[in-house]
PyMOL Python script that loads the backbone (N, CA, C, O; Angstrom):
from pymol import cmd

cmd.read_pdbstr("""\
ATOM      1  N   MET A   1       0.840  -1.179   0.000  1.00  0.00           N
ATOM      2  CA  MET A   1       0.000   0.000   0.000  1.00  0.00           C
ATOM      3  C   MET A   1       0.883   1.238   0.000  1.00  0.00           C
ATOM      4  O   MET A   1       1.847   1.325   0.760  1.00  0.00           O
ATOM      5  N   SER A   2       0.548   2.189  -0.852  1.00  0.00           N
ATOM      6  CA  SER A   2       1.360   3.402  -0.929  1.00  0.00           C
ATOM      7  C   SER A   2       0.923   4.402   0.134  1.00  0.00           C
ATOM      8  O   SER A   2      -0.160   4.293   0.709  1.00  0.00           O
ATOM      9  N   THR A   3       1.786   5.369   0.378  1.00  0.00           N
ATOM     10  CA  THR A   3       1.488   6.403   1.353  1.00  0.00           C
ATOM     11  C   THR A   3       0.390   7.309   0.820  1.00  0.00           C
ATOM     12  O   THR A   3       0.401   7.683  -0.353  1.00  0.00           O
ATOM     13  N   GLU A   4      -0.548   7.659   1.673  1.00  0.00           N
ATOM     14  CA  GLU A   4      -1.629   8.561   1.296  1.00  0.00           C
ATOM     15  C   GLU A   4      -1.067   9.969   1.200  1.00  0.00           C
ATOM     16  O   GLU A   4      -0.437  10.443   2.145  1.00  0.00           O
ATOM     17  N   THR A   5      -1.277  10.639   0.092  1.00  0.00           N
ATOM     18  CA  THR A   5      -0.705  11.969  -0.114  1.00  0.00           C
ATOM     19  C   THR A   5      -1.763  13.049  -0.213  1.00  0.00           C
ATOM     20  O   THR A   5      -1.497  14.140  -0.718  1.00  0.00           O
ATOM     21  N   GLY A   6      -2.955  12.755   0.264  1.00  0.00           N
ATOM     22  CA  GLY A   6      -4.007  13.753   0.240  1.00  0.00           C
ATOM     23  C   GLY A   6      -5.116  13.446  -0.740  1.00  0.00           C
ATOM     24  O   GLY A   6      -6.156  14.106  -0.731  1.00  0.00           O
ATOM     25  N   GLU A   7      -4.905  12.438  -1.597  1.00  0.00           N
ATOM     26  CA  GLU A   7      -5.939  12.121  -2.575  1.00  0.00           C
ATOM     27  C   GLU A   7      -7.189  11.545  -1.913  1.00  0.00           C
ATOM     28  O   GLU A   7      -8.303  11.811  -2.365  1.00  0.00           O
ATOM     29  N   VAL A   8      -7.018  10.763  -0.853  1.00  0.00           N
ATOM     30  CA  VAL A   8      -8.161  10.154  -0.177  1.00  0.00           C
ATOM     31  C   VAL A   8      -8.758  11.112   0.840  1.00  0.00           C
ATOM     32  O   VAL A   8      -9.973  11.308   0.868  1.00  0.00           O
ATOM     33  N   THR A   9      -7.921  11.707   1.671  1.00  0.00           N
ATOM     34  CA  THR A   9      -8.414  12.565   2.755  1.00  0.00           C
ATOM     35  C   THR A   9      -8.637  14.003   2.328  1.00  0.00           C
ATOM     36  O   THR A   9      -9.388  14.731   2.977  1.00  0.00           O
ATOM     37  N   GLY A  10      -8.003  14.419   1.257  1.00  0.00           N
ATOM     38  CA  GLY A  10      -8.069  15.817   0.857  1.00  0.00           C
ATOM     39  C   GLY A  10      -7.130  16.697   1.662  1.00  0.00           C
ATOM     40  O   GLY A  10      -7.189  17.923   1.572  1.00  0.00           O
ATOM     41  N   THR A  11      -6.270  16.077   2.444  1.00  0.00           N
ATOM     42  CA  THR A  11      -5.323  16.802   3.293  1.00  0.00           C
ATOM     43  C   THR A  11      -3.927  16.252   3.059  1.00  0.00           C
ATOM     44  O   THR A  11      -3.692  15.053   3.205  1.00  0.00           O
ATOM     45  N   ALA A  12      -3.017  17.114   2.702  1.00  0.00           N
ATOM     46  CA  ALA A  12      -1.635  16.680   2.460  1.00  0.00           C
ATOM     47  C   ALA A  12      -1.042  16.083   3.726  1.00  0.00           C
ATOM     48  O   ALA A  12      -1.397  16.483   4.835  1.00  0.00           O
ATOM     49  N   ASP A  13      -0.138  15.124   3.558  1.00  0.00           N
ATOM     50  CA  ASP A  13       0.483  14.450   4.700  1.00  0.00           C
ATOM     51  C   ASP A  13       1.039  15.432   5.722  1.00  0.00           C
ATOM     52  O   ASP A  13       0.798  15.277   6.919  1.00  0.00           O
ATOM     53  N   LYS A  14       1.771  16.431   5.273  1.00  0.00           N
ATOM     54  CA  LYS A  14       2.403  17.363   6.214  1.00  0.00           C
ATOM     55  C   LYS A  14       1.353  18.095   7.043  1.00  0.00           C
ATOM     56  O   LYS A  14       1.568  18.313   8.236  1.00  0.00           O
ATOM     57  N   ASP A  15       0.236  18.479   6.455  1.00  0.00           N
ATOM     58  CA  ASP A  15      -0.833  19.134   7.207  1.00  0.00           C
ATOM     59  C   ASP A  15      -1.551  18.139   8.113  1.00  0.00           C
ATOM     60  O   ASP A  15      -1.880  18.455   9.256  1.00  0.00           O
ATOM     61  N   TYR A  16      -1.788  16.958   7.605  1.00  0.00           N
ATOM     62  CA  TYR A  16      -2.425  15.913   8.407  1.00  0.00           C
ATOM     63  C   TYR A  16      -1.567  15.597   9.633  1.00  0.00           C
ATOM     64  O   TYR A  16      -2.095  15.407  10.728  1.00  0.00           O
ATOM     65  N   ASN A  17      -0.264  15.541   9.453  1.00  0.00           N
ATOM     66  CA  ASN A  17       0.639  15.240  10.567  1.00  0.00           C
ATOM     67  C   ASN A  17       0.561  16.304  11.661  1.00  0.00           C
ATOM     68  O   ASN A  17       0.592  15.977  12.847  1.00  0.00           O
ATOM     69  N   ILE A  18       0.459  17.567  11.269  1.00  0.00           N
ATOM     70  CA  ILE A  18       0.329  18.642  12.262  1.00  0.00           C
ATOM     71  C   ILE A  18      -1.007  18.509  12.989  1.00  0.00           C
ATOM     72  O   ILE A  18      -1.070  18.672  14.208  1.00  0.00           O
ATOM     73  N   ILE A  19      -2.067  18.215  12.250  1.00  0.00           N
ATOM     74  CA  ILE A  19      -3.387  18.030  12.855  1.00  0.00           C
ATOM     75  C   ILE A  19      -3.345  16.866  13.833  1.00  0.00           C
ATOM     76  O   ILE A  19      -3.840  16.978  14.955  1.00  0.00           O
ATOM     77  N   TRP A  20      -2.756  15.752  13.418  1.00  0.00           N
ATOM     78  CA  TRP A  20      -2.665  14.576  14.288  1.00  0.00           C
ATOM     79  C   TRP A  20      -1.864  14.907  15.541  1.00  0.00           C
ATOM     80  O   TRP A  20      -2.285  14.575  16.649  1.00  0.00           O
ATOM     81  N   PHE A  21      -0.716  15.558  15.378  1.00  0.00           N
ATOM     82  CA  PHE A  21       0.144  15.903  16.507  1.00  0.00           C
ATOM     83  C   PHE A  21      -0.606  16.776  17.513  1.00  0.00           C
ATOM     84  O   PHE A  21      -0.545  16.538  18.719  1.00  0.00           O
ATOM     85  N   THR A  22      -1.310  17.785  17.010  1.00  0.00           N
ATOM     86  CA  THR A  22      -2.053  18.698  17.873  1.00  0.00           C
ATOM     87  C   THR A  22      -3.126  17.948  18.651  1.00  0.00           C
ATOM     88  O   THR A  22      -3.267  18.138  19.859  1.00  0.00           O
ATOM     89  N   GLU A  23      -3.874  17.105  17.970  1.00  0.00           N
ATOM     90  CA  GLU A  23      -4.923  16.324  18.628  1.00  0.00           C
ATOM     91  C   GLU A  23      -4.322  15.392  19.675  1.00  0.00           C
ATOM     92  O   GLU A  23      -4.876  15.248  20.764  1.00  0.00           O
ATOM     93  N   ALA A  24      -3.201  14.763  19.359  1.00  0.00           N
ATOM     94  CA  ALA A  24      -2.561  13.839  20.298  1.00  0.00           C
ATOM     95  C   ALA A  24      -2.101  14.581  21.553  1.00  0.00           C
ATOM     96  O   ALA A  24      -2.276  14.081  22.665  1.00  0.00           O
ATOM     97  N   CYS A  25      -1.519  15.756  21.387  1.00  0.00           N
ATOM     98  CA  CYS A  25      -1.074  16.547  22.543  1.00  0.00           C
ATOM     99  C   CYS A  25      -2.248  16.942  23.428  1.00  0.00           C
ATOM    100  O   CYS A  25      -2.184  16.802  24.649  1.00  0.00           O
ATOM    101  N   LEU A  26      -3.314  17.432  22.818  1.00  0.00           N
ATOM    102  CA  LEU A  26      -4.468  17.879  23.589  1.00  0.00           C
ATOM    103  C   LEU A  26      -5.165  16.704  24.269  1.00  0.00           C
ATOM    104  O   LEU A  26      -5.606  16.825  25.411  1.00  0.00           O
ATOM    105  N   SER A  27      -5.268  15.582  23.587  1.00  0.00           N
ATOM    106  CA  SER A  27      -5.861  14.381  24.195  1.00  0.00           C
ATOM    107  C   SER A  27      -5.009  13.901  25.362  1.00  0.00           C
ATOM    108  O   SER A  27      -5.537  13.480  26.391  1.00  0.00           O
ATOM    109  N   ASN A  28      -3.709  13.966  25.203  1.00  0.00           N
ATOM    110  CA  ASN A  28      -2.810  13.544  26.268  1.00  0.00           C
ATOM    111  C   ASN A  28      -2.958  14.447  27.489  1.00  0.00           C
ATOM    112  O   ASN A  28      -2.949  13.959  28.619  1.00  0.00           O
ATOM    113  N   ALA A  29      -3.093  15.756  27.277  1.00  0.00           N
ATOM    114  CA  ALA A  29      -3.288  16.687  28.392  1.00  0.00           C
ATOM    115  C   ALA A  29      -4.568  16.342  29.150  1.00  0.00           C
ATOM    116  O   ALA A  29      -4.603  16.390  30.380  1.00  0.00           O
ATOM    117  N   LEU A  30      -5.599  16.001  28.419  1.00  0.00           N
ATOM    118  CA  LEU A  30      -6.862  15.625  29.048  1.00  0.00           C
ATOM    119  C   LEU A  30      -6.731  14.315  29.823  1.00  0.00           C
ATOM    120  O   LEU A  30      -7.215  14.208  30.950  1.00  0.00           O
ATOM    121  N   ARG A  31      -6.085  13.330  29.229  1.00  0.00           N
ATOM    122  CA  ARG A  31      -5.871  12.032  29.883  1.00  0.00           C
ATOM    123  C   ARG A  31      -5.044  12.192  31.154  1.00  0.00           C
ATOM    124  O   ARG A  31      -5.326  11.554  32.169  1.00  0.00           O
ATOM    125  N   LEU A  32      -4.032  13.038  31.097  1.00  0.00           N
ATOM    126  CA  LEU A  32      -3.165  13.249  32.250  1.00  0.00           C
ATOM    127  C   LEU A  32      -3.910  13.865  33.425  1.00  0.00           C
ATOM    128  O   LEU A  32      -3.509  13.673  34.573  1.00  0.00           O
ATOM    129  N   GLU A  33      -4.978  14.598  33.163  1.00  0.00           N
ATOM    130  CA  GLU A  33      -5.771  15.157  34.260  1.00  0.00           C
ATOM    131  C   GLU A  33      -6.320  14.034  35.141  1.00  0.00           C
ATOM    132  O   GLU A  33      -6.329  14.152  36.367  1.00  0.00           O
ATOM    133  N   ALA A  34      -6.771  12.962  34.527  1.00  0.00           N
ATOM    134  CA  ALA A  34      -7.262  11.810  35.291  1.00  0.00           C
ATOM    135  C   ALA A  34      -6.121  11.162  36.073  1.00  0.00           C
ATOM    136  O   ALA A  34      -6.319  10.732  37.209  1.00  0.00           O
ATOM    137  N   TYR A  35      -4.943  11.089  35.484  1.00  0.00           N
ATOM    138  CA  TYR A  35      -3.799  10.499  36.168  1.00  0.00           C
ATOM    139  C   TYR A  35      -3.400  11.352  37.379  1.00  0.00           C
ATOM    140  O   TYR A  35      -3.041  10.821  38.430  1.00  0.00           O
ATOM    141  N   ILE A  36      -3.467  12.678  37.217  1.00  0.00           N
ATOM    142  CA  ILE A  36      -3.148  13.583  38.326  1.00  0.00           C
ATOM    143  C   ILE A  36      -4.123  13.351  39.476  1.00  0.00           C
ATOM    144  O   ILE A  36      -3.720  13.240  40.634  1.00  0.00           O
ATOM    145  N   GLN A  37      -5.395  13.280  39.146  1.00  0.00           N
ATOM    146  CA  GLN A  37      -6.408  13.060  40.179  1.00  0.00           C
ATOM    147  C   GLN A  37      -6.215  11.714  40.874  1.00  0.00           C
ATOM    148  O   GLN A  37      -6.357  11.619  42.093  1.00  0.00           O
ATOM    149  N   ASP A  38      -5.893  10.679  40.107  1.00  0.00           N
ATOM    150  CA  ASP A  38      -5.642   9.355  40.702  1.00  0.00           C
ATOM    151  C   ASP A  38      -4.464   9.412  41.669  1.00  0.00           C
ATOM    152  O   ASP A  38      -4.528   8.863  42.769  1.00  0.00           O
ATOM    153  N   ALA A  39      -3.392  10.077  41.254  1.00  0.00           N
ATOM    154  CA  ALA A  39      -2.207  10.181  42.115  1.00  0.00           C
ATOM    155  C   ALA A  39      -2.525  10.971  43.376  1.00  0.00           C
ATOM    156  O   ALA A  39      -2.094  10.600  44.468  1.00  0.00           O
ATOM    157  N   GLU A  40      -3.276  12.058  43.231  1.00  0.00           N
ATOM    158  CA  GLU A  40      -3.645  12.858  44.403  1.00  0.00           C
ATOM    159  C   GLU A  40      -4.520  12.061  45.366  1.00  0.00           C
ATOM    160  O   GLU A  40      -4.340  12.134  46.581  1.00  0.00           O
ATOM    161  N   GLN A  41      -5.463  11.304  44.821  1.00  0.00           N
ATOM    162  CA  GLN A  41      -6.356  10.507  45.665  1.00  0.00           C
ATOM    163  C   GLN A  41      -5.598   9.443  46.448  1.00  0.00           C
ATOM    164  O   GLN A  41      -5.994   9.066  47.551  1.00  0.00           O
ATOM    165  N   SER A  42      -4.506   8.966  45.866  1.00  0.00           N
ATOM    166  CA  SER A  42      -3.713   7.953  46.561  1.00  0.00           C
ATOM    167  C   SER A  42      -2.638   8.578  47.445  1.00  0.00           C
ATOM    168  O   SER A  42      -1.861   7.863  48.079  1.00  0.00           O
ATOM    169  N   GLY A  43      -2.590   9.922  47.491  1.00  0.00           N
ATOM    170  CA  GLY A  43      -1.628  10.609  48.347  1.00  0.00           C
ATOM    171  C   GLY A  43      -0.217  10.670  47.795  1.00  0.00           C
ATOM    172  O   GLY A  43       0.722  10.937  48.545  1.00  0.00           O
ATOM    173  N   ASP A  44      -0.047  10.431  46.514  1.00  0.00           N
ATOM    174  CA  ASP A  44       1.284  10.416  45.896  1.00  0.00           C
ATOM    175  C   ASP A  44       1.542  11.748  45.194  1.00  0.00           C
ATOM    176  O   ASP A  44       1.341  11.868  43.985  1.00  0.00           O
ATOM    177  N   SER A  45       1.984  12.741  45.953  1.00  0.00           N
ATOM    178  CA  SER A  45       2.198  14.069  45.386  1.00  0.00           C
ATOM    179  C   SER A  45       3.356  14.100  44.387  1.00  0.00           C
ATOM    180  O   SER A  45       3.340  14.892  43.444  1.00  0.00           O
ATOM    181  N   GLU A  46       4.349  13.252  44.588  1.00  0.00           N
ATOM    182  CA  GLU A  46       5.470  13.199  43.641  1.00  0.00           C
ATOM    183  C   GLU A  46       4.973  12.776  42.258  1.00  0.00           C
ATOM    184  O   GLU A  46       5.355  13.365  41.247  1.00  0.00           O
ATOM    185  N   LEU A  47       4.125  11.755  42.222  1.00  0.00           N
ATOM    186  CA  LEU A  47       3.589  11.284  40.944  1.00  0.00           C
ATOM    187  C   LEU A  47       2.644  12.320  40.341  1.00  0.00           C
ATOM    188  O   LEU A  47       2.648  12.535  39.129  1.00  0.00           O
ATOM    189  N   ALA A  48       1.840  12.959  41.177  1.00  0.00           N
ATOM    190  CA  ALA A  48       0.940  14.003  40.683  1.00  0.00           C
ATOM    191  C   ALA A  48       1.745  15.135  40.041  1.00  0.00           C
ATOM    192  O   ALA A  48       1.377  15.624  38.973  1.00  0.00           O
ATOM    193  N   ASP A  49       2.833  15.551  40.679  1.00  0.00           N
ATOM    194  CA  ASP A  49       3.686  16.601  40.115  1.00  0.00           C
ATOM    195  C   ASP A  49       4.323  16.159  38.801  1.00  0.00           C
ATOM    196  O   ASP A  49       4.435  16.946  37.861  1.00  0.00           O
ATOM    197  N   PHE A  50       4.731  14.911  38.744  1.00  0.00           N
ATOM    198  CA  PHE A  50       5.297  14.354  37.510  1.00  0.00           C
ATOM    199  C   PHE A  50       4.287  14.466  36.374  1.00  0.00           C
ATOM    200  O   PHE A  50       4.625  14.903  35.274  1.00  0.00           O
ATOM    201  N   PHE A  51       3.043  14.070  36.647  1.00  0.00           N
ATOM    202  CA  PHE A  51       2.005  14.134  35.625  1.00  0.00           C
ATOM    203  C   PHE A  51       1.644  15.580  35.279  1.00  0.00           C
ATOM    204  O   PHE A  51       1.315  15.868  34.128  1.00  0.00           O
ATOM    205  N   ARG A  52       1.700  16.491  36.249  1.00  0.00           N
ATOM    206  CA  ARG A  52       1.440  17.907  35.964  1.00  0.00           C
ATOM    207  C   ARG A  52       2.473  18.471  34.994  1.00  0.00           C
ATOM    208  O   ARG A  52       2.138  19.217  34.074  1.00  0.00           O
ATOM    209  N   LYS A  53       3.729  18.106  35.214  1.00  0.00           N
ATOM    210  CA  LYS A  53       4.792  18.566  34.301  1.00  0.00           C
ATOM    211  C   LYS A  53       4.571  18.012  32.898  1.00  0.00           C
ATOM    212  O   LYS A  53       4.723  18.729  31.909  1.00  0.00           O
ATOM    213  N   ALA A  54       4.215  16.745  32.819  1.00  0.00           N
ATOM    214  CA  ALA A  54       3.943  16.132  31.517  1.00  0.00           C
ATOM    215  C   ALA A  54       2.742  16.800  30.863  1.00  0.00           C
ATOM    216  O   ALA A  54       2.733  17.024  29.652  1.00  0.00           O
ATOM    217  N   GLN A  55       1.728  17.118  31.663  1.00  0.00           N
ATOM    218  CA  GLN A  55       0.533  17.773  31.138  1.00  0.00           C
ATOM    219  C   GLN A  55       0.879  19.164  30.593  1.00  0.00           C
ATOM    220  O   GLN A  55       0.371  19.568  29.547  1.00  0.00           O
ATOM    221  N   ALA A  56       1.731  19.883  31.297  1.00  0.00           N
ATOM    222  CA  ALA A  56       2.142  21.210  30.825  1.00  0.00           C
ATOM    223  C   ALA A  56       2.854  21.110  29.482  1.00  0.00           C
ATOM    224  O   ALA A  56       2.649  21.951  28.607  1.00  0.00           O
ATOM    225  N   GLU A  57       3.682  20.097  29.317  1.00  0.00           N
ATOM    226  CA  GLU A  57       4.377  19.909  28.038  1.00  0.00           C
ATOM    227  C   GLU A  57       3.397  19.533  26.930  1.00  0.00           C
ATOM    228  O   GLU A  57       3.542  19.976  25.791  1.00  0.00           O
ATOM    229  N   SER A  58       2.409  18.723  27.262  1.00  0.00           N
ATOM    230  CA  SER A  58       1.392  18.357  26.266  1.00  0.00           C
ATOM    231  C   SER A  58       0.583  19.580  25.848  1.00  0.00           C
ATOM    232  O   SER A  58       0.289  19.767  24.667  1.00  0.00           O
ATOM    233  N   ARG A  59       0.225  20.409  26.825  1.00  0.00           N
ATOM    234  CA  ARG A  59      -0.493  21.649  26.489  1.00  0.00           C
ATOM    235  C   ARG A  59       0.361  22.536  25.595  1.00  0.00           C
ATOM    236  O   ARG A  59      -0.135  23.126  24.635  1.00  0.00           O
ATOM    237  N   LYS A  60       1.645  22.625  25.916  1.00  0.00           N
ATOM    238  CA  LYS A  60       2.573  23.435  25.118  1.00  0.00           C
ATOM    239  C   LYS A  60       2.612  22.922  23.678  1.00  0.00           C
ATOM    240  O   LYS A  60       2.550  23.706  22.731  1.00  0.00           O
ATOM    241  N   GLY A  61       2.713  21.614  23.524  1.00  0.00           N
ATOM    242  CA  GLY A  61       2.706  21.028  22.182  1.00  0.00           C
ATOM    243  C   GLY A  61       1.410  21.314  21.451  1.00  0.00           C
ATOM    244  O   GLY A  61       1.419  21.605  20.255  1.00  0.00           O
ATOM    245  N   GLY A  62       0.288  21.232  22.167  1.00  0.00           N
ATOM    246  CA  GLY A  62      -1.005  21.532  21.562  1.00  0.00           C
ATOM    247  C   GLY A  62      -1.089  22.978  21.094  1.00  0.00           C
ATOM    248  O   GLY A  62      -1.588  23.257  20.004  1.00  0.00           O
ATOM    249  N   GLU A  63      -0.603  23.889  21.916  1.00  0.00           N
ATOM    250  CA  GLU A  63      -0.623  25.311  21.546  1.00  0.00           C
ATOM    251  C   GLU A  63       0.291  25.581  20.350  1.00  0.00           C
ATOM    252  O   GLU A  63      -0.064  26.343  19.451  1.00  0.00           O
ATOM    253  N   GLN A  64       1.459  24.958  20.345  1.00  0.00           N
ATOM    254  CA  GLN A  64       2.373  25.141  19.222  1.00  0.00           C
ATOM    255  C   GLN A  64       1.780  24.552  17.942  1.00  0.00           C
ATOM    256  O   GLN A  64       1.912  25.133  16.864  1.00  0.00           O
ATOM    257  N   GLY A  65       1.130  23.403  18.068  1.00  0.00           N
ATOM    258  CA  GLY A  65       0.480  22.796  16.907  1.00  0.00           C
ATOM    259  C   GLY A  65      -0.638  23.665  16.366  1.00  0.00           C
ATOM    260  O   GLY A  65      -0.772  23.824  15.153  1.00  0.00           O
ATOM    261  N   LYS A  66      -1.448  24.234  17.264  1.00  0.00           N
ATOM    262  CA  LYS A  66      -2.531  25.116  16.818  1.00  0.00           C
ATOM    263  C   LYS A  66      -1.974  26.343  16.100  1.00  0.00           C
ATOM    264  O   LYS A  66      -2.514  26.768  15.078  1.00  0.00           O
ATOM    265  N   ALA A  67      -0.901  26.908  16.633  1.00  0.00           N
ATOM    266  CA  ALA A  67      -0.291  28.086  16.003  1.00  0.00           C
ATOM    267  C   ALA A  67       0.255  27.731  14.622  1.00  0.00           C
ATOM    268  O   ALA A  67       0.104  28.504  13.676  1.00  0.00           O
ATOM    269  N   MET A  68       0.884  26.570  14.507  1.00  0.00           N
ATOM    270  CA  MET A  68       1.427  26.168  13.226  1.00  0.00           C
ATOM    271  C   MET A  68       0.308  25.921  12.217  1.00  0.00           C
ATOM    272  O   MET A  68       0.413  26.313  11.055  1.00  0.00           O
ATOM    273  N   LEU A  69      -0.760  25.270  12.667  1.00  0.00           N
ATOM    274  CA  LEU A  69      -1.903  25.048  11.779  1.00  0.00           C
ATOM    275  C   LEU A  69      -2.474  26.367  11.292  1.00  0.00           C
ATOM    276  O   LEU A  69      -2.745  26.539  10.104  1.00  0.00           O
ATOM    277  N   LYS A  70      -2.654  27.295  12.216  1.00  0.00           N
ATOM    278  CA  LYS A  70      -3.221  28.587  11.863  1.00  0.00           C
ATOM    279  C   LYS A  70      -2.369  29.279  10.793  1.00  0.00           C
ATOM    280  O   LYS A  70      -2.896  29.780   9.800  1.00  0.00           O
ATOM    281  N   SER A  71      -1.070  29.301  11.002  1.00  0.00           N
ATOM    282  CA  SER A  71      -0.199  30.000  10.059  1.00  0.00           C
ATOM    283  C   SER A  71      -0.145  29.305   8.697  1.00  0.00           C
ATOM    284  O   SER A  71      -0.023  29.966   7.665  1.00  0.00           O
ATOM    285  N   ARG A  72      -0.232  28.000   8.695  1.00  0.00           N
ATOM    286  CA  ARG A  72      -0.108  27.262   7.431  1.00  0.00           C
ATOM    287  C   ARG A  72      -1.428  27.146   6.676  1.00  0.00           C
ATOM    288  O   ARG A  72      -1.435  27.121   5.446  1.00  0.00           O
ATOM    289  N   LEU A  73      -2.532  27.075   7.392  1.00  0.00           N
ATOM    290  CA  LEU A  73      -3.806  26.890   6.720  1.00  0.00           C
ATOM    291  C   LEU A  73      -4.474  28.205   6.321  1.00  0.00           C
ATOM    292  O   LEU A  73      -5.360  28.223   5.467  1.00  0.00           O
ATOM    293  N   THR A  74      -4.045  29.308   6.945  1.00  0.00           N
ATOM    294  CA  THR A  74      -4.615  30.603   6.562  1.00  0.00           C
ATOM    295  C   THR A  74      -3.629  31.438   5.763  1.00  0.00           C
ATOM    296  O   THR A  74      -3.996  32.469   5.200  1.00  0.00           O
ATOM    297  N   GLY A  75      -2.366  30.992   5.712  1.00  0.00           N
ATOM    298  CA  GLY A  75      -1.332  31.768   5.049  1.00  0.00           C
ATOM    299  C   GLY A  75      -1.249  31.447   3.627  1.00  0.00           C
ATOM    300  O   GLY A  75      -0.422  32.015   2.913  1.00  0.00           O
TER     301      GLY A  75
END
""", "prot")
cmd.dss("prot")
cmd.show_as("cartoon", "prot")
cmd.util.cbc("prot")
cmd.orient("prot")
């Protein structure tokens, strides 16, 4: 099977990859919220802090992805 280049989806691979990356980062930030709550409920503040740091990085990736999408899809 050949690589999809936008003929099926209508979205070029490079744009699709940015969309996928952004969605993955934002989904991960949401998932990590549950992990933070689980760690807090079990009294493990070290693990909760670890997940908070990871969540901040996921949010950062999501924001960077959104900015890149905006500049590339409207430019």
